[in-house]
C-alpha positions in Angstrom: -8.9 1.6 4.4 -6.1 -0.5 5.8 -4.1 -3.4 4.4 -0.7 -4.8 3.9 1.9 -4.1 1.2 5.2 -5.1 -0.2 7.4 -2.9 -2.2 9.1 -4.5 -5.2 11.5 -3.1 -7.8 8.6 -2.5 -10.0 6.4 -0.8 -7.4 4.0 -1.6 -4.6 1.7 -4.6 -4.2 -1.3 -4.0 -1.9 -3.3 -6.8 -0.3 -5.8 -7.5 2.5 -4.9 -8.0 6.1 -6.0 -11.6 5.9 -3.0 -12.5 3.7 0.5 -13.1 5.1 3.4 -11.0 3.7 5.5 -14.2 2.9 2.8 -15.3 0.5 4.3 -12.7 -1.8 8.0 -13.6 -1.3 8.2 -14.7 -5.0 7.9 -11.0 -5.9 11.3 -10.4 -4.3 10.1 -7.6 -2.0 12.5 -4.8 -0.9 10.2 -3.5 1.9 7.0 -4.7 3.6 4.6 -3.5 6.1 1.1 -2.0 6.6 -0.7 0.9 4.9 -3.6 3.1 5.8 -5.5 5.5 3.6 -7.3 8.2 5.6 -10.6 9.9 4.7 -8.4 12.9 3.8 -6.8 10.8 1.0 -3.5 10.5 2.8 -1.5 7.3 2.7 0.6 6.1 5.7 3.0 3.2 5.8 4.1 1.7 9.0 5.3 -1.5 10.8 7.2 -4.4 9.5 6.7 -7.9 8.2 8.0 -10.5 10.6 7.6 -13.3 8.1 9.8 -11.5 5.5 12.0 -9.8 8.1 11.5 -6.5 6.2 10.4 -3.1 7.5 8.2 -0.4 5.9 9.5 3.0 5.0 7.7 6.4 5.2 8.8 7.0 1.7 6.7 4.0 0.5 3.6 6.0 1.1 4.6 8.4 -1.6 5.2 5.6 -4.0 1.8 4.0 -3.2 0.1 7.3 -3.8 1.8 7.7 -7.2 1.3 4.2 -8.3 -2.4 4.2 -7.6 -3.0 7.9 -8.4 -4.5 8.4 -5.0 -5.7 12.0 -5.3 -9.1 13.4 -4.1 -10.6 13.1 -7.6 -9.8 9.4 -8.0 -11.0 8.5 -4.5 -14.3 10.3 -5.2 -14.8 8.1 -8.2 -14.0 5.0 -6.3 -16.6 6.0 -3.7 -19.2 6.5 -6.4 -19.4 10.2 -6.4 -17.8 11.0 -9.7 -18.7 10.7 -13.3 -15.6 9.0 -14.7 
């Protein structure tokens, strides 16, 4: 899964690649870029937003994982393999 994100003072906001970063400038982003979630449930952040003139940070991946509780059990439920 891939998409774009901004990092705000309250946490990450993830959105599809079809949106522009600057559509979220009202959230007062601190960082912006792209994310990828691998089949091994790892989150990577990379790149930068040209429209906001903000870069991503590798540390943002940890914040995204924490904010969305991206762990193997939760991804399995999302994929339809769990009971919860």
